[in-house]
C-alpha positions in Angstrom: 1.3 -5.0 -30.5 2.8 -1.6 -31.6 4.4 0.8 -29.2 1.5 3.3 -29.5 -1.1 0.6 -29.0 0.7 -0.7 -25.9 1.0 2.8 -24.6 -2.7 3.5 -25.1 -3.6 0.2 -23.4 -1.6 1.2 -20.3 -2.7 4.9 -20.4 -6.4 4.1 -20.5 -6.2 1.0 -18.3 -7.5 -1.0 -21.2 -7.8 -4.4 -19.7 -11.3 -5.7 -20.5 -13.3 -7.5 -17.9 -14.0 -11.1 -19.1 -17.7 -11.9 -19.7 -17.4 -14.7 -17.1 -16.3 -12.3 -14.3 -18.8 -9.6 -15.3 -21.6 -12.1 -15.0 -20.4 -13.3 -11.6 -20.3 -9.7 -10.3 -23.8 -9.0 -11.5 -25.1 -12.3 -10.0 -23.5 -11.3 -6.7 -25.3 -8.0 -6.8 -28.6 -9.7 -7.4 -27.9 -12.0 -4.4 -27.3 -8.8 -2.3 -30.7 -7.5 -3.3 -29.5 -4.8 -5.6 -32.4 -3.6 -7.8 -31.4 -0.4 -9.6 -33.6 1.8 -11.8 -30.6 3.2 -13.6 -27.2 1.6 -14.4 -24.1 3.5 -15.4 -20.8 2.0 -16.6 -18.4 5.0 -16.8 -15.7 3.2 -18.8 -17.6 0.4 -20.6 -15.0 -0.8 -23.1 -16.3 -3.6 -25.3 -19.5 -3.8 -23.2 -19.1 -7.1 -21.2 -20.5 -5.5 -18.1 -23.3 -3.9 -20.1 -24.3 -7.3 -21.4 -24.2 -8.9 -18.0 -26.3 -6.0 -16.6 -28.9 -6.4 -19.3 -29.3 -10.1 -18.4 -29.3 -9.6 -14.6 -31.3 -6.5 -13.8 -34.8 -6.6 -15.2 -35.7 -3.7 -12.9 -33.4 -1.3 -14.7 -35.3 1.0 -17.1 -32.1 2.7 -18.4 -28.5 1.5 -18.8 -25.8 3.9 -19.9 -22.4 2.9 -21.3 -19.8 5.7 -21.5 -16.6 5.1 -23.5 -13.7 7.2 -24.8 -12.3 4.7 -27.4 -14.1 5.3 -30.7 -13.3 1.9 -32.1 -15.1 0.3 -29.1 -18.0 2.7 -29.6 -18.4 1.6 -33.2 -18.3 -2.0 -32.1 -20.8 -1.5 -29.3 -23.3 0.3 -31.5 -23.3 -2.6 -33.9 -24.1 -5.3 -31.3 -27.5 -6.7 -32.0 -28.3 -7.1 -28.3 -27.8 -3.4 -27.7 -29.7 -2.4 -30.8 -32.7 -4.5 -29.8 -32.9 -3.4 -26.1 -34.1 0.1 -26.0 -33.1 0.5 -22.4 -29.4 0.8 -23.3 -27.7 4.0 -24.4 -24.1 4.2 -25.5 -22.3 7.6 -25.3 -18.9 8.9 -26.2 -17.2 10.4 -23.1 -13.9 11.1 -21.3 -14.4 10.4 -17.6 -12.5 13.5 -16.6 -14.5 15.8 -18.9 -17.9 14.2 -19.1 -21.0 16.0 -17.7 -22.0 13.3 -15.2 -24.6 15.5 -13.6 -26.7 15.2 -16.8 -27.1 11.5 -16.1 -27.3 11.6 -12.3 -28.4 14.8 -10.7 -31.9 15.0 -12.2 -32.7 11.4 -11.3 -34.6 10.3 -8.2 -34.2 6.7 -9.1 -31.8 4.1 -7.5 -28.6 4.2 -9.4 -26.0 1.5 -9.8 -22.5 2.5 -11.0 -20.7 -0.7 -12.1 -17.5 -1.5 -14.0 -13.8 -1.7 -14.0 -11.7 1.5 -13.8 -8.1 1.8 -14.9 -5.5 0.0 -12.7 -2.7 2.5 -13.3 -1.0 5.1 -11.1 -0.3 8.7 -12.0 3.4 8.1 -11.8 3.1 5.3 -14.3 1.2 7.6 -16.5 4.1 10.1 -16.2 6.6 7.4 -17.2 4.9 6.8 -20.5 4.0 10.5 -21.1 0.3 9.6 -20.7 -2.3 12.4 -20.1 -5.3 10.3 -19.2 -5.4 12.1 -15.9 -7.5 14.4 -13.8 -6.4 18.0 -13.4 -3.5 18.1 -11.0 -4.5 18.8 -7.4 -3.3 17.6 -4.0 -6.6 15.8 -3.3 -4.9 13.6 -0.7 -3.6 16.7 1.2 0.0 15.3 1.5 2.7 17.8 2.3 6.4 18.1 2.9 8.5 14.9 2.9 5.4 12.6 2.2 4.8 14.4 -1.1 8.5 14.5 -1.9 9.2 10.8 -1.3 6.2 9.4 -3.2 3.2 9.2 -1.0 1.5 11.7 -3.4 1.5 8.9 -6.0 -2.0 7.6 -6.4 -4.1 5.2 -8.5 -6.2 6.9 -11.2 -9.1 4.6 -10.1 -8.8 6.1 -6.6 -9.5 9.6 -7.9 -12.3 8.3 -10.2 -14.0 6.3 -7.4 -14.0 9.4 -5.2 -15.9 11.2 -7.9 -18.4 8.3 -8.1 -18.9 8.4 -4.3 -19.6 12.1 -4.4 -22.2 11.6 -7.2 -24.0 9.0 -5.2 -24.2 11.1 -2.0 -27.3 12.8 -3.3 -29.0 9.5 -4.1 -29.8 6.1 -2.7 -27.7 4.0 -4.9 -24.9 1.4 -5.3 -21.3 1.3 -6.4 -19.8 -2.0 -7.6 -16.3 -1.5 -9.1 -13.4 -3.9 -9.7 -10.2 -2.3 -8.2 -7.1 -3.0 -6.3 -7.7 -4.0 -2.6 -5.5 -1.1 -1.4 -7.7 1.3 -3.4 -10.9 -0.1 -1.9 -9.5 0.6 1.6 -8.5 4.2 0.6 -12.1 4.8 -0.6 -13.4 3.6 2.8 -10.9 5.9 4.5 -12.0 8.8 2.3 -15.7 8.2 3.0 -15.0 8.1 6.8 -12.7 11.1 6.8 -15.4 13.2 5.0 -18.2 11.8 7.2 -20.1 10.8 4.0 -23.2 8.6 3.8 -22.6 4.9 3.7 -25.1 2.2 4.6 -22.9 -0.9 3.9 -19.6 -1.7 2.4 -18.0 -5.1 1.3 -15.2 -6.3 -0.8 -14.9 -9.6 -2.5 -11.5 -10.8 -3.5 -11.0 -11.8 -7.1 -8.2 -13.7 -8.8 -6.5 -10.9 -10.8 -3.9 -13.3 -12.1 -6.6 -15.5 -13.6 -8.8 -12.8 -15.0 -6.3 -10.1 -16.0 -2.9 -11.7 -15.8 -2.1 -9.1 -13.2 0.0 -9.8 -10.0 -1.9 -7.6 -7.6 -4.5 -8.0 -4.8 -7.8 -7.0 -6.3 -11.5 -7.1 -5.4 -15.0 -6.1 -6.2 -15.7 -3.0 -4.0 -19.4 -2.8 -3.2 -21.0 0.2 -1.5 -24.6 0.8 -0.7 -25.4 4.5 -0.1 -28.4 5.8 1.9 -29.1 9.2 3.3 -28.3 9.6 7.0 -26.4 6.2 7.2 -22.8 6.4 8.3 -21.5 2.9 8.8 -17.7 3.0 8.3 -16.8 -0.6 8.2 -16.2 -3.1 5.4 -16.8 -6.9 5.3 -14.1 -8.7 3.5 -14.8 -12.0 1.7 -12.2 -14.3 0.2 -14.1 -14.6 -3.1 -17.4 -13.8 -4.8 -18.7 -17.2 -3.8 -17.6 -17.1 -0.1 -20.0 -16.5 2.8 -17.2 -16.3 5.4 -15.8 -12.8 6.1 -13.9 -10.6 8.5 -14.7 -7.0 9.2 -12.3 -4.0 8.8 -13.4 -0.7 10.2 -12.5 2.3 12.3 -11.6 2.6 15.9 -10.9 6.2 17.0 -10.2 7.2 13.4 -7.8 4.3 13.0 -8.4 1.8 10.1 -8.3 -1.7 11.6 -7.9 -4.9 9.6 -9.6 -7.2 12.1 -12.1 -5.2 14.3 -13.0 -8.2 16.5 -9.5 -9.1 17.5 -8.4 -5.5 17.9 -11.3 -4.7 20.3 -10.1 -7.5 22.6 -6.6 -6.0 22.7 -7.3 -2.3 22.3 -5.7 -1.5 25.7 -2.3 -2.2 24.0 -2.9 0.6 21.5 -1.1 3.8 22.2 -0.4 6.5 19.6 1.9 8.2 22.1 3.8 5.0 22.9 7.4 5.5 24.0 8.5 2.7 21.6 10.3 4.1 18.6 10.9 1.9 15.6 13.4 3.3 13.1 14.0 2.5 9.4 17.5 1.6 8.2 20.0 3.6 6.3 18.9 5.4 3.1 21.6 6.4 0.7 20.0 5.7 -2.8 23.4 4.6 -4.3 24.0 1.0 -3.6 26.6 0.5 -6.3 28.9 2.9 -4.5 27.9 2.8 -0.8 27.4 -1.0 -0.5 30.1 -3.7 -0.7 30.4 -7.5 -0.7 33.4 -9.1 0.8 34.8 -11.8 -1.5 38.0 -13.6 -0.4 38.6 -10.9 2.1 38.4 -8.2 -0.6 35.6 -5.5 -0.7 33.9 -5.3 -4.0 31.4 -2.5 -4.9 28.3 -2.7 -7.1 30.4 -1.7 -10.1 32.6 -4.8 -9.7 35.5 -2.8 -8.5 37.9 -4.0 -5.8 37.9 -1.4 -3.1 40.6 -0.5 -0.5 39.3 1.8 2.2 39.6 2.1 6.0 37.3 0.3 8.4 36.4 3.6 10.1 33.1 4.3 8.3 32.5 0.7 7.2 29.7 -1.3 9.0 28.2 -4.8 8.6 25.0 -4.6 6.6 21.9 -6.8 6.9 19.4 -6.3 4.1 15.7 -6.9 4.5 15.9 -10.4 2.9 18.7 -11.4 5.4 16.5 -10.3 8.3 13.4 -12.1 7.0 15.4 -15.3 6.4 17.0 -15.0 9.9 20.5 -14.8 8.4 21.7 -12.4 11.1 24.8 -13.9 12.7 27.2 -13.2 9.9 27.2 -11.2 6.7 29.3 -10.7 3.6 27.7 -7.2 3.1 29.0 -3.9 4.3 28.0 -0.3 3.9 29.6 3.1 4.2 28.0 5.2 7.0 29.4 8.7 6.3 27.6 10.5 9.2 26.7 9.9 12.8 23.6 12.1 12.5 21.6 13.7 9.7 23.2 16.8 8.4 26.6 16.2 10.0 29.5 17.7 8.0 31.5 15.1 6.1 34.8 16.9 5.4 36.4 15.3 8.5 36.4 12.0 6.6 39.3 13.4 4.6 41.5 13.5 7.7 40.2 10.5 9.6 40.0 8.1 6.6 41.8 9.5 3.6 41.3 6.4 1.4 37.6 6.5 2.1 37.5 10.2 1.2 39.4 9.5 -2.0 37.0 6.7 -2.9 34.0 9.0 -2.4 35.5 11.8 -4.4 36.3 9.3 -7.3 32.7 8.2 -7.4 31.1 11.6 -6.6 29.3 11.7 -10.0 27.2 8.7 -8.9 26.3 10.3 -5.6 25.6 13.6 -7.1 23.0 12.1 -9.5 20.8 10.9 -6.7 17.3 12.2 -7.6 15.7 12.6 -4.2 15.3 16.2 -3.0 16.3 15.2 0.5 20.0 15.3 -0.6 19.9 18.8 -1.9 21.4 21.5 0.4 23.0 18.8 2.5 26.7 17.9 2.9 28.4 15.9 0.2 27.9 12.1 0.4 25.0 12.5 2.9 22.8 9.7 4.0 19.5 9.5 5.9 18.0 7.3 8.6 21.1 7.6 10.8 21.4 8.7 14.4 22.8 7.5 17.8 20.3 4.5 17.5 22.3 3.3 14.4 25.3 2.5 16.5 23.7 0.7 19.5 25.1 -2.8 20.0 21.7 -4.6 20.3 18.7 -4.4 18.0 15.4 -6.0 17.3 14.6 -6.0 13.6 11.9 -6.9 11.2 11.6 -6.7 7.4 8.9 -4.4 6.1 8.5 -6.2 2.8 7.7 -9.7 3.9 4.2 -10.8 4.9 5.2 -12.3 8.2 5.7 -11.0 11.7 9.2 -12.3 12.2 11.2 -10.3 14.7 14.9 -10.9 15.0 17.3 -10.3 18.0 20.6 -9.0 16.6 23.9 -8.2 18.2 27.2 -7.0 16.8 29.0 -8.6 13.9 32.8 -8.5 13.7 32.6 -6.4 16.9 30.7 -3.6 15.1 27.0 -2.6 15.4 24.9 -3.9 12.6 23.3 -1.5 10.1 20.2 -2.2 8.0 18.9 -1.0 4.6 15.7 1.1 4.5 13.4 -1.9 4.1 14.1 -2.9 7.7 12.5 -1.5 10.9 14.3 -1.8 14.2 14.5 -0.9 17.9 17.9 -0.2 19.4 19.3 -1.1 22.9 22.4 -0.7 24.9 21.4 -3.3 27.5 21.4 -7.0 26.7 18.9 -7.9 29.4 16.4 -5.2 28.3 16.6 -6.3 24.6 16.0 -9.9 25.6 13.0 -9.1 27.6 11.6 -6.8 24.9 12.2 -9.5 22.3 10.3 -12.0 24.5 7.3 -9.6 24.6 7.3 -8.9 20.9 7.4 -12.5 19.9 4.5 -13.4 22.3 1.2 -14.5 20.7 -0.5 -11.4 22.2 1.8 -9.0 20.4 1.4 -10.9 17.2 -2.4 -10.9 17.4 -2.3 -7.2 18.1 -0.1 -6.3 15.2 -1.9 -8.7 12.9 -5.2 -7.0 13.6 -3.7 -3.7 12.2 -1.6 -5.0 9.3 -3.1 -5.3 5.8 -1.0 -8.1 4.4 -2.0 -7.5 0.8 -0.1 -4.2 0.7 3.3 -4.0 -1.1 5.0 -3.0 2.2 2.5 -4.3 4.8 4.6 -3.8 8.0 5.2 -0.1 8.7 6.8 1.8 11.5 3.5 3.8 12.0 1.9 0.4 13.0 4.8 -1.0 15.0 5.1 2.2 17.1 1.5 1.9 18.3 2.2 -0.9 20.7 2.4 0.0 24.4 5.1 -2.3 25.8 4.2 -1.5 29.4 0.5 -2.5 28.8 1.7 -5.6 27.0 3.9 -6.5 30.0 1.0 -6.2 32.4 -1.4 -8.2 30.1 1.2 -10.9 29.7 1.8 -11.2 33.4 -2.0 -11.3 34.0 -2.4 -14.1 31.5 0.5 -16.0 33.0 -1.0 -15.6 36.5 -4.4 -17.0 35.2 -2.7 -20.0 33.6 -0.6 -20.7 36.7 -3.7 -20.6 38.9 -5.5 -23.0 36.6 -2.5 -25.4 36.7 -2.7 -25.4 40.5 -6.3 -26.3 40.6 
């Protein structure tokens, strides 16, 4: 495959849906009672979904296939099946420029939009200099640090699906699109936030590795749109064949992974909770700021032996160490150049001259840090630091691992432990308080509560925004009540 061919394949999300999967999707839609008058596949590729639709939906009187790749168009127009069936019409079209209203707005029929949209993000498009993108606009309404640090990155299919949802608001119709599971949830969130019509929503997990050789959680997103119906929940099935499901939905504008469990424990939810989970140190220069101790010698990421004072050096536990419960000792250390964000760093020169000399020697690496957060801040600045960083006791959890494994962590080498920014933690000065809090957080009640909110298929499923929603006082009361009930039963 040539470079240009590979680039085009990525840019246009050109990963064709196998005929087998297209047929399974259409069969599932038939089982759901979908009987469209008009079918539209907005990025039809080689036409596998079109063929499956022709065989599955005898009720359809018109089937449109839109495609931007002229080689595919030539291939489609030569297929005997498409030539013989007068219901089908193939058109050239760029999704972002095509006049969709010409197909949709004038129709009073039930419409099914079916297919497989590109699984690529706008940032990935930028990395390959791709321009298969919508016009730039802050459609997610992110601002400030969220936009700067990457939350403004989005899947192209997310933008495209939003357009499809908007088309179908004026009609009774269906959407059945293969996409990432995370994108499917974002579409549900969009529909809910805009108070749009939605009669029913479901997603059916598919094996993306098997069908597309892609290591990503994916699904068939199915939506049924009817006027004056606003049902903002989604039934999640483990496969296209499964009949067992759980329901995600909204509770006071909060998207919940398991509505049934959450409703039982909703008294524990508190957006104004006093609990404050922090993320670890952010420095974006591991080769200079982090060290490994080998035979009692510090070695940086460049392989250099380093001789600096202990003053600004702290034991480091990375996310993998926390997840694997390797928390009693460490061979990793990190330079913590500030006690709080924005603190001047010049005093390091006097308090730890060897450390200052080391930083000056490697300033070129630190100056190349791309994030805007380092601009207009003191030299050698870090983020995610405050008084909480230096507390002797902490409860920590890795945000990258798909397991609720909290760790109770004390000092190492008589110094408070520091984490990387993949770890979330609570800080404590009192050993009795940290032990009691740890007991609460590792209870089955707390785990059930958090599990009802966490979407495990996400790249970083555990977030501080979720952890911070637990009311520890309410958890204490509920735990005591349950213990009392159990004790009463034991006495009977």
